[in-house]
KEDODREN-927511 format. One record per residue: x, y, z of N, C-alpha, C in turn. Coordinates in steps of 0.1 Angstrom, whole numbers. Layout:
<nX: X	nY: Y	nZ: Z	caX: X	caY: Y	caZ: Z	cX: X	cY: Y	cZ: Z>
...
% end
This chain:
<nX: -502	nY: -55	nZ: 812	caX: -512	caY: -58	caZ: 802	cX: -505	cY: -59	cZ: 788>
<nX: -494	nY: -53	nZ: 786	caX: -487	caY: -54	caZ: 773	cX: -483	cY: -68	cZ: 770>
<nX: -478	nY: -75	nZ: 781	caX: -473	caY: -89	caZ: 779	cX: -485	cY: -98	cZ: 776>
<nX: -496	nY: -96	nZ: 782	caX: -508	caY: -104	caZ: 779	cX: -512	cY: -102	cZ: 764>
<nX: -513	nY: -90	nZ: 760	caX: -517	caY: -87	caZ: 746	cX: -507	cY: -93	cZ: 736>
<nX: -494	nY: -92	nZ: 739	caX: -483	caY: -98	caZ: 731	cX: -485	cY: -113	cZ: 730>
<nX: -488	nY: -119	nZ: 742	caX: -490	caY: -134	caZ: 742	cX: -502	cY: -138	cZ: 733>
<nX: -513	nY: -131	nZ: 734	caX: -525	caY: -134	caZ: 726	cX: -521	cY: -132	cZ: 711>
<nX: -514	nY: -122	nZ: 707	caX: -511	caY: -120	caZ: 693	cX: -502	cY: -132	cZ: 688>
<nX: -492	nY: -136	nZ: 696	caX: -483	caY: -146	caZ: 692	cX: -490	cY: -160	cZ: 690>
<nX: -499	nY: -163	nZ: 700	caX: -506	caY: -175	caZ: 700	cX: -516	cY: -176	cZ: 688>
<nX: -522	nY: -165	nZ: 686	caX: -532	caY: -164	caZ: 674	cX: -524	cY: -166	cZ: 661>
<nX: -513	nY: -160	nZ: 660	caX: -505	caY: -163	caZ: 648	cX: -500	cY: -177	cZ: 647>
<nX: -496	nY: -183	nZ: 658	caX: -492	caY: -198	caZ: 657	cX: -504	cY: -206	cZ: 654>
<nX: -516	nY: -204	nZ: 659	caX: -527	caY: -212	caZ: 657	cX: -532	cY: -211	cZ: 642>
<nX: -531	nY: -199	nZ: 637	caX: -535	caY: -197	caZ: 623	cX: -525	cY: -202	cZ: 613>
<nX: -512	nY: -201	nZ: 616	caX: -502	caY: -205	caZ: 607	cX: -500	cY: -220	cZ: 607>
<nX: -503	nY: -227	nZ: 618	caX: -500	caY: -241	caZ: 619	cX: -508	cY: -250	cZ: 610>
<nX: -521	nY: -246	nZ: 607	caX: -530	caY: -254	caZ: 599	cX: -524	cY: -256	cZ: 584>
<nX: -522	nY: -245	nZ: 577	caX: -517	caY: -247	caZ: 563	cX: -504	cY: -254	cZ: 563>
<nX: -495	nY: -252	nZ: 572	caX: -482	caY: -259	caZ: 572	cX: -483	cY: -274	cZ: 573>
<nX: -493	nY: -279	nZ: 580	caX: -494	caY: -294	caZ: 581	cX: -503	cY: -299	cZ: 571>
<nX: -512	nY: -291	nZ: 565	caX: -522	caY: -296	caZ: 556	cX: -516	cY: -301	cZ: 543>
<nX: -506	nY: -295	nZ: 538	caX: -500	caY: -299	caZ: 525	cX: -495	cY: -313	cZ: 525>
<nX: -500	nY: -322	nZ: 517	caX: -496	caY: -336	caZ: 516	cX: -501	cY: -344	cZ: 528>
<nX: -509	nY: -339	nZ: 536	caX: -514	caY: -347	caZ: 548	cX: -529	cY: -349	cZ: 548>
<nX: -536	nY: -344	nZ: 537	caX: -550	caY: -344	caZ: 537	cX: -556	cY: -358	cZ: 540>
<nX: -551	nY: -368	nZ: 533	caX: -557	caY: -382	caZ: 534	cX: -554	cY: -388	cZ: 548>
<nX: -543	nY: -386	nZ: 554	caX: -539	caY: -392	caZ: 566	cX: -542	cY: -384	cZ: 579>
<nX: -544	nY: -371	nZ: 578	caX: -546	caY: -363	caZ: 590	cX: -560	cY: -357	cZ: 590>
<nX: -570	nY: -365	nZ: 588	caX: -583	caY: -360	caZ: 589	cX: -586	cY: -356	cZ: 604>
<nX: -594	nY: -346	nZ: 606	caX: -596	caY: -341	caZ: 620	cX: -608	cY: -349	cZ: 625>
<nX: -607	nY: -362	nZ: 627	caX: -617	caY: -370	caZ: 633	cX: -617	cY: -369	cZ: 648>
<nX: -628	nY: -366	nZ: 654	caX: -628	caY: -365	caZ: 669	cX: -639	cY: -374	cZ: 674>
<nX: -636	nY: -384	nZ: 681	caX: -645	caY: -393	caZ: 687	cX: -639	cY: -400	cZ: 700>
<nX: -648	nY: -402	nZ: 709	caX: -643	caY: -409	caZ: 721	cX: -634	cY: -400	cZ: 730>
<nX: -625	nY: -407	nZ: 737	caX: -616	caY: -401	caZ: 747	cX: -605	cY: -392	cZ: 741>
<nX: -602	nY: -381	nZ: 748	caX: -590	caY: -373	caZ: 744	cX: -583	cY: -369	cZ: 757>
<nX: -570	nY: -366	nZ: 756	caX: -562	caY: -361	caZ: 766	cX: -551	cY: -352	cZ: 760>
<nX: -549	nY: -341	nZ: 766	caX: -539	caY: -331	caZ: 761	cX: -531	cY: -324	cZ: 772>
<nX: -519	nY: -321	nZ: 770	caX: -511	caY: -313	caZ: 779	cX: -501	cY: -304	cZ: 772>
<nX: -498	nY: -293	nZ: 778	caX: -488	caY: -284	caZ: 772	cX: -482	cY: -275	cZ: 782>
<nX: -471	nY: -268	nZ: 777	caX: -464	caY: -259	caZ: 786	cX: -461	cY: -246	cZ: 778>
<nX: -459	nY: -235	nZ: 785	caX: -456	caY: -223	caZ: 778	cX: -453	cY: -212	cZ: 788>
<nX: -456	nY: -200	nZ: 784	caX: -454	caY: -188	caZ: 792	cX: -467	cY: -182	cZ: 796>
<nX: -467	nY: -177	nZ: 808	caX: -479	caY: -170	caZ: 814	cX: -476	cY: -157	cZ: 820>
<nX: -484	nY: -147	nZ: 817	caX: -483	caY: -134	caZ: 823	cX: -494	cY: -132	cZ: 834>
<nX: -490	nY: -132	nZ: 846	caX: -500	caY: -130	caZ: 857	cX: -502	cY: -116	cZ: 861>
<nX: -515	nY: -112	nZ: 863	caX: -518	caY: -99	caZ: 867	cX: -528	cY: -100	cZ: 879>
<nX: -526	nY: -91	nZ: 888	caX: -535	caY: -90	caZ: 900	cX: -541	cY: -76	cZ: 900>
<nX: -554	nY: -76	nZ: 901	caX: -562	caY: -63	caZ: 902	cX: -556	cY: -54	cZ: 912>
<nX: -553	nY: -42	nZ: 908	caX: -547	caY: -32	caZ: 917	cX: -532	cY: -32	cZ: 918>
<nX: -525	nY: -42	nZ: 913	caX: -511	caY: -43	caZ: 912	cX: -505	cY: -37	cZ: 899>
<nX: -494	nY: -31	nZ: 900	caX: -488	caY: -26	caZ: 888	cX: -481	cY: -37	cZ: 879>
<nX: -484	nY: -37	nZ: 866	caX: -477	caY: -46	caZ: 857	cX: -482	cY: -60	cZ: 858>
<nX: -474	nY: -69	nZ: 851	caX: -476	caY: -83	caZ: 851	cX: -463	cY: -90	cZ: 856>
<nX: -465	nY: -103	nZ: 859	caX: -453	caY: -111	caZ: 863	cX: -453	cY: -123	cZ: 854>
<nX: -442	nY: -125	nZ: 847	caX: -441	caY: -136	caZ: 838	cX: -436	cY: -149	cZ: 846>
<nX: -441	nY: -160	nZ: 841	caX: -437	caY: -173	caZ: 847	cX: -440	cY: -185	cZ: 838>
<nX: -437	nY: -196	nZ: 843	caX: -440	caY: -209	caZ: 836	cX: -455	cY: -212	cZ: 837>
<nX: -460	nY: -217	nZ: 827	caX: -474	caY: -220	caZ: 826	cX: -477	cY: -234	cZ: 820>
<nX: -488	nY: -240	nZ: 824	caX: -491	caY: -253	caZ: 819	cX: -506	cY: -255	cZ: 818>
<nX: -509	nY: -266	nZ: 810	caX: -523	caY: -269	caZ: 808	cX: -524	cY: -284	cZ: 807>
<nX: -535	nY: -290	nZ: 813	caX: -539	caY: -304	caZ: 812	cX: -554	cY: -305	cZ: 809>
<nX: -558	nY: -312	nZ: 799	caX: -572	caY: -314	caZ: 796	cX: -575	cY: -329	cZ: 793>
<nX: -587	nY: -333	nZ: 797	caX: -591	caY: -347	caZ: 795	cX: -606	cY: -347	cZ: 794>
<nX: -611	nY: -355	nZ: 785	caX: -625	caY: -356	caZ: 783	cX: -629	cY: -365	cZ: 772>
<nX: -641	nY: -362	nZ: 766	caX: -647	caY: -371	caZ: 756	cX: -654	cY: -362	cZ: 745>
<nX: -654	nY: -367	nZ: 733	caX: -660	caY: -360	caZ: 722	cX: -675	cY: -364	cZ: 722>
<nX: -684	nY: -354	nZ: 721	caX: -698	caY: -356	caZ: 720	cX: -701	cY: -357	cZ: 705>
<nX: -694	nY: -350	nZ: 696	caX: -696	caY: -349	caZ: 682	cX: -682	cY: -345	cZ: 676>
<nX: -682	nY: -343	nZ: 663	caX: -671	caY: -338	caZ: 656	cX: -667	cY: -324	cZ: 659>
<nX: -677	nY: -317	nZ: 664	caX: -675	caY: -303	caZ: 667	cX: -675	cY: -299	cZ: 682>
<nX: -679	nY: -309	nZ: 691	caX: -680	caY: -305	caZ: 705	cX: -673	cY: -316	cZ: 714>
<nX: -664	nY: -311	nZ: 722	caX: -657	caY: -320	caZ: 732	cX: -660	cY: -314	cZ: 746>
<nX: -662	nY: -322	nZ: 756	caX: -664	caY: -318	caZ: 769	cX: -654	cY: -325	cZ: 778>
<nX: -650	nY: -319	nZ: 789	caX: -641	caY: -325	caZ: 798	cX: -637	cY: -316	cZ: 810>
<nX: -626	nY: -319	nZ: 815	caX: -620	caY: -311	caZ: 827	cX: -607	cY: -305	cZ: 822>
<nX: -605	nY: -293	nZ: 825	caX: -592	caY: -286	caZ: 821	cX: -586	cY: -279	cZ: 833>
<nX: -573	nY: -281	nZ: 835	caX: -565	caY: -274	caZ: 845	cX: -555	cY: -265	cZ: 839>
<nX: -554	nY: -253	nZ: 843	caX: -544	caY: -244	caZ: 838	cX: -537	cY: -238	cZ: 850>
<nX: -524	nY: -237	nZ: 849	caX: -516	caY: -233	caZ: 860	cX: -505	cY: -223	cZ: 857>
<nX: -500	nY: -216	nZ: 867	caX: -489	caY: -206	caZ: 865	cX: -480	cY: -207	cZ: 877>
<nX: -467	nY: -206	nZ: 875	caX: -458	caY: -208	caZ: 886	cX: -446	cY: -199	cZ: 885>
<nX: -442	nY: -194	nZ: 896	caX: -429	caY: -185	caZ: 896	cX: -423	cY: -186	cZ: 910>
<nX: -410	nY: -186	nZ: 911	caX: -403	caY: -185	caZ: 923	cX: -396	cY: -171	cZ: 924>
<nX: -400	nY: -163	nZ: 934	caX: -394	caY: -150	caZ: 935	cX: -388	cY: -149	cZ: 949>
<nX: -375	nY: -146	nZ: 949	caX: -367	caY: -145	caZ: 961	cX: -369	cY: -157	cZ: 970>
<nX: -368	nY: -169	nZ: 964	caX: -370	caY: -181	caZ: 972	cX: -384	cY: -183	cZ: 977>
<nX: -394	nY: -176	nZ: 972	caX: -408	caY: -178	caZ: 976	cX: -415	cY: -183	cZ: 964>
<nX: -423	nY: -194	nZ: 965	caX: -430	caY: -199	caZ: 954	cX: -444	cY: -193	cZ: 953>
<nX: -448	nY: -188	nZ: 942	caX: -462	caY: -183	caZ: 939	cX: -468	cY: -191	cZ: 929>
<nX: -481	nY: -196	nZ: 931	caX: -488	caY: -204	caZ: 921	cX: -502	cY: -198	cZ: 920>
<nX: -508	nY: -200	nZ: 908	caX: -521	caY: -197	caZ: 905	cX: -527	cY: -207	cZ: 895>
<nX: -539	nY: -211	nZ: 897	caX: -544	caY: -221	caZ: 887	cX: -559	cY: -222	cZ: 888>
<nX: -565	nY: -228	nZ: 878	caX: -579	caY: -231	caZ: 877	cX: -581	cY: -246	cZ: 874>
<nX: -592	nY: -251	nZ: 878	caX: -597	caY: -264	caZ: 875	cX: -611	cY: -262	cZ: 871>
<nX: -614	nY: -265	nZ: 858	caX: -628	caY: -261	caZ: 853	cX: -634	cY: -273	cZ: 845>
<nX: -647	nY: -273	nZ: 845	caX: -654	caY: -281	caZ: 835	cX: -654	cY: -273	cZ: 822>
<nX: -649	nY: -279	nZ: 812	caX: -646	caY: -271	caZ: 799	cX: -653	cY: -277	cZ: 787>
<nX: -656	nY: -269	nZ: 778	caX: -661	caY: -272	caZ: 765	cX: -651	cY: -267	cZ: 754>
<nX: -649	nY: -276	nZ: 744	caX: -640	caY: -273	caZ: 733	cX: -649	cY: -274	cZ: 721>
<nX: -651	nY: -262	nZ: 714	caX: -659	caY: -261	caZ: 702	cX: -651	cY: -259	cZ: 690>
<nX: -653	nY: -268	nZ: 680	caX: -646	caY: -267	caZ: 667	cX: -656	cY: -262	cZ: 657>
<nX: -655	nY: -250	nZ: 652	caX: -665	caY: -244	caZ: 643	cX: -667	cY: -253	cZ: 630>
<nX: -656	nY: -259	nZ: 626	caX: -656	caY: -268	caZ: 614	cX: -652	cY: -282	cZ: 618>
<nX: -660	nY: -292	nZ: 614	caX: -657	caY: -306	caZ: 617	cX: -645	cY: -311	cZ: 609>
<nX: -640	nY: -303	nZ: 599	caX: -628	caY: -308	caZ: 591	cX: -616	cY: -299	cZ: 593>
<nX: -616	nY: -291	nZ: 604	caX: -605	caY: -282	caZ: 606	cX: -601	cY: -284	cZ: 621>
<nX: -589	nY: -280	nZ: 625	caX: -584	caY: -282	caZ: 638	cX: -586	cY: -270	cZ: 647>
<nX: -591	nY: -259	nZ: 642	caX: -592	caY: -247	caZ: 650	cX: -604	cY: -249	cZ: 661>
<nX: -601	nY: -245	nZ: 673	caX: -611	caY: -247	caZ: 684	cX: -612	cY: -235	cZ: 693>
<nX: -623	nY: -233	nZ: 700	caX: -625	caY: -224	caZ: 710	cX: -627	cY: -231	cZ: 723>
<nX: -622	nY: -226	nZ: 734	caX: -624	caY: -232	caZ: 747	cX: -631	cY: -223	cZ: 757>
<nX: -639	nY: -229	nZ: 766	caX: -645	caY: -221	caZ: 776	cX: -649	cY: -230	cZ: 788>
<nX: -647	nY: -225	nZ: 800	caX: -650	caY: -233	caZ: 812	cX: -652	cY: -225	cZ: 824>
<nX: -658	nY: -232	nZ: 834	caX: -661	caY: -225	caZ: 847	cX: -658	cY: -236	cZ: 858>
<nX: -652	nY: -231	nZ: 869	caX: -649	caY: -241	caZ: 880	cX: -643	cY: -234	cZ: 892>
<nX: -631	nY: -239	nZ: 896	caX: -625	caY: -234	caZ: 908	cX: -611	cY: -228	cZ: 905>
<nX: -608	nY: -217	nZ: 912	caX: -595	caY: -210	caZ: 910	cX: -588	cY: -210	cZ: 924>
<nX: -575	nY: -211	nZ: 924	caX: -567	caY: -210	caZ: 936	cX: -554	cY: -202	cZ: 934>
<nX: -551	nY: -195	nZ: 945	caX: -539	caY: -186	caZ: 945	cX: -531	cY: -189	cZ: 957>
<nX: -518	nY: -191	nZ: 956	caX: -510	caY: -195	caZ: 967	cX: -497	cY: -188	cZ: 967>
<nX: -493	nY: -184	nZ: 979	caX: -479	caY: -178	caZ: 981	cX: -474	cY: -187	cZ: 993>
<nX: -462	nY: -192	nZ: 990	caX: -455	caY: -201	caZ: 1000	cX: -455	cY: -194	cZ: 1014>
<nX: -459	nY: -202	nZ: 1024	caX: -459	caY: -196	caZ: 1037	cX: -472	cY: -191	cZ: 1042>
<nX: -482	nY: -190	nZ: 1032	caX: -495	caY: -185	caZ: 1035	cX: -505	cY: -195	cZ: 1031>
<nX: -518	nY: -194	nZ: 1036	caX: -528	caY: -203	caZ: 1032	cX: -532	cY: -200	cZ: 1018>
<nX: -536	nY: -211	nZ: 1011	caX: -541	caY: -209	caZ: 997	cX: -555	cY: -203	cZ: 998>
<nX: -558	nY: -195	nZ: 988	caX: -571	caY: -188	caZ: 987	cX: -578	cY: -194	cZ: 975>
<nX: -592	nY: -195	nZ: 976	caX: -600	caY: -202	caZ: 965	cX: -611	cY: -193	cZ: 961>
<nX: -615	nY: -194	nZ: 949	caX: -627	caY: -187	caZ: 944	cX: -632	cY: -193	cZ: 930>
<nX: -641	nY: -186	nZ: 924	caX: -646	caY: -190	caZ: 912	cX: -635	cY: -188	cZ: 901>
<nX: -633	nY: -199	nZ: 893	caX: -623	caY: -198	caZ: 882	cX: -630	cY: -200	cZ: 868>
<nX: -624	nY: -193	nZ: 858	caX: -629	caY: -194	caZ: 845	cX: -617	cY: -195	cZ: 835>
<nX: -619	nY: -201	nZ: 824	caX: -609	caY: -202	caZ: 813	cX: -616	cY: -199	cZ: 800>
<nX: -610	nY: -192	nZ: 791	caX: -614	caY: -190	caZ: 777	cX: -601	cY: -191	cZ: 769>
<nX: -603	nY: -196	nZ: 756	caX: -591	caY: -197	caZ: 748	cX: -594	cY: -201	cZ: 734>
<nX: -583	nY: -202	nZ: 726	caX: -583	caY: -207	caZ: 713	cX: -571	cY: -216	cZ: 711>
<nX: -572	nY: -225	nZ: 701	caX: -561	caY: -233	caZ: 698	cX: -563	cY: -240	cZ: 684>
<nX: -553	nY: -248	nZ: 681	caX: -554	caY: -255	caZ: 668	cX: -547	cY: -268	cZ: 669>
<nX: -555	nY: -279	nZ: 666	caX: -549	caY: -292	caZ: 666	cX: -543	cY: -295	cZ: 652>
<nX: -530	nY: -295	nZ: 651	caX: -523	caY: -297	caZ: 639	cX: -519	cY: -312	cZ: 639>
<nX: -526	nY: -320	nZ: 631	caX: -524	caY: -335	caZ: 631	cX: -510	cY: -338	cZ: 626>
<nX: -504	nY: -347	nZ: 634	caX: -490	caY: -352	caZ: 630	cX: -491	cY: -367	cZ: 629>
<nX: -502	nY: -373	nZ: 633	caX: -504	caY: -387	caZ: 632	cX: -519	cY: -390	cZ: 632>
<nX: -523	nY: -402	nZ: 631	caX: -537	caY: -405	caZ: 630	cX: -545	cY: -400	cZ: 643>
<nX: -539	nY: -402	nZ: 654	caX: -546	caY: -398	caZ: 667	cX: -538	cY: -388	cZ: 675>
<nX: -528	nY: -381	nZ: 669	caX: -519	caY: -372	caZ: 677	cX: -519	cY: -359	cZ: 670>
<nX: -520	nY: -348	nZ: 678	caX: -519	caY: -335	caZ: 673	cX: -509	cY: -327	cZ: 681>
<nX: -501	nY: -318	nZ: 674	caX: -494	caY: -307	caZ: 681	cX: -504	cY: -296	cZ: 682>
<nX: -505	nY: -290	nZ: 694	caX: -516	caY: -281	caZ: 697	cX: -511	cY: -268	cZ: 703>
<nX: -508	nY: -257	nZ: 694	caX: -506	caY: -244	caZ: 699	cX: -519	cY: -239	cZ: 705>
<nX: -517	nY: -232	nZ: 717	caX: -529	caY: -227	caZ: 723	cX: -527	cY: -213	cZ: 730>
<nX: -537	nY: -206	nZ: 732	caX: -537	caY: -193	caZ: 738	cX: -549	cY: -192	cZ: 747>
<nX: -547	nY: -191	nZ: 760	caX: -558	caY: -191	caZ: 770	cX: -557	cY: -179	cZ: 779>
<nX: -568	nY: -175	nZ: 784	caX: -569	caY: -166	caZ: 795	cX: -576	cY: -173	cZ: 806>
<nX: -570	nY: -174	nZ: 818	caX: -577	caY: -180	caZ: 829	cX: -576	cY: -170	cZ: 841>
<nX: -587	nY: -170	nZ: 849	caX: -588	caY: -160	caZ: 859	cX: -597	cY: -165	cZ: 871>
<nX: -596	nY: -158	nZ: 882	caX: -604	caY: -161	caZ: 893	cX: -606	cY: -149	cZ: 902>
<nX: -617	nY: -148	nZ: 908	caX: -620	caY: -138	caZ: 918	cX: -618	cY: -144	cZ: 932>
<nX: -607	nY: -141	nZ: 938	caX: -604	caY: -147	caZ: 951	cX: -603	cY: -136	cZ: 962>
<nX: -611	nY: -138	nZ: 973	caX: -611	caY: -129	caZ: 984	cX: -612	cY: -115	cZ: 979>
<nX: -622	nY: -112	nZ: 970	caX: -625	caY: -99	caZ: 965	cX: -613	cY: -93	cZ: 956>
<nX: -604	nY: -101	nZ: 952	caX: -593	caY: -97	caZ: 943	cX: -593	cY: -105	cZ: 931>
<nX: -592	nY: -99	nZ: 919	caX: -592	caY: -106	caZ: 906	cX: -578	cY: -109	cZ: 902>
<nX: -576	nY: -122	nZ: 899	caX: -562	caY: -126	caZ: 895	cX: -564	cY: -133	cZ: 881>
<nX: -555	nY: -130	nZ: 871	caX: -557	caY: -136	caZ: 858	cX: -543	cY: -138	cZ: 852>
<nX: -543	nY: -148	nZ: 842	caX: -531	caY: -151	caZ: 835	cX: -535	cY: -152	cZ: 820>
<nX: -526	nY: -145	nZ: 812	caX: -526	caY: -147	caZ: 797	cX: -516	cY: -157	cZ: 794>
<nX: -520	nY: -168	nZ: 788	caX: -511	caY: -180	caZ: 786	cX: -510	cY: -183	cZ: 772>
<nX: -497	nY: -186	nZ: 768	caX: -494	caY: -190	caZ: 754	cX: -485	cY: -203	cZ: 755>
<nX: -489	nY: -213	nZ: 747	caX: -481	caY: -225	caZ: 749	cX: -483	cY: -234	cZ: 737>
<nX: -476	nY: -245	nZ: 738	caX: -477	caY: -256	caZ: 728	cX: -479	cY: -269	cZ: 735>
<nX: -488	nY: -277	nZ: 730	caX: -490	caY: -290	caZ: 737	cX: -491	cY: -301	cZ: 727>
<nX: -495	nY: -313	nZ: 733	caX: -497	caY: -325	caZ: 724	cX: -511	cY: -330	cZ: 729>
<nX: -519	nY: -334	nZ: 719	caX: -532	caY: -339	caZ: 722	cX: -533	cY: -353	cZ: 716>
<nX: -538	nY: -363	nZ: 723	caX: -541	caY: -376	caZ: 719	cX: -556	cY: -378	cZ: 718>
<nX: -561	nY: -381	nZ: 706	caX: -575	caY: -382	caZ: 703	cX: -580	cY: -396	cZ: 703>
% end
């Protein structure tokens, strides 16, 4: 749990610090206009925890989101979050595929909140994959670097209840979003 808390603290700091760094001298060209189609992807670190197991396991983590803007403050779409690690030549994966909502409290700022519900899957090489209800919650910041491109630091928690066991990942990463 210490790794997950540390991940959340680092991602929050990145999200909060990235806005002012990009804002200076960029106000006219980097307006946070959101309309139509968007796609984003990113990579980072994830700390996996399994209910009843001791500690967490760190691994590579990724995110892919695609959808459409309903307004300047609300985007809807599909989001996939995943975690991967190879331990003693055995591959372990966990991920979620959710219908997701991205809410921007301010139409003129890049800070957003994410939430979604869908499917979760957990797999250990050599065994059948297990499936269950999956959820994602998170925060991020679209730091505009071009008219329709943002660098997006993000912090997500995604989890699933699979075969009566709860699996979760605290995820921190950086991505790119095309608006």
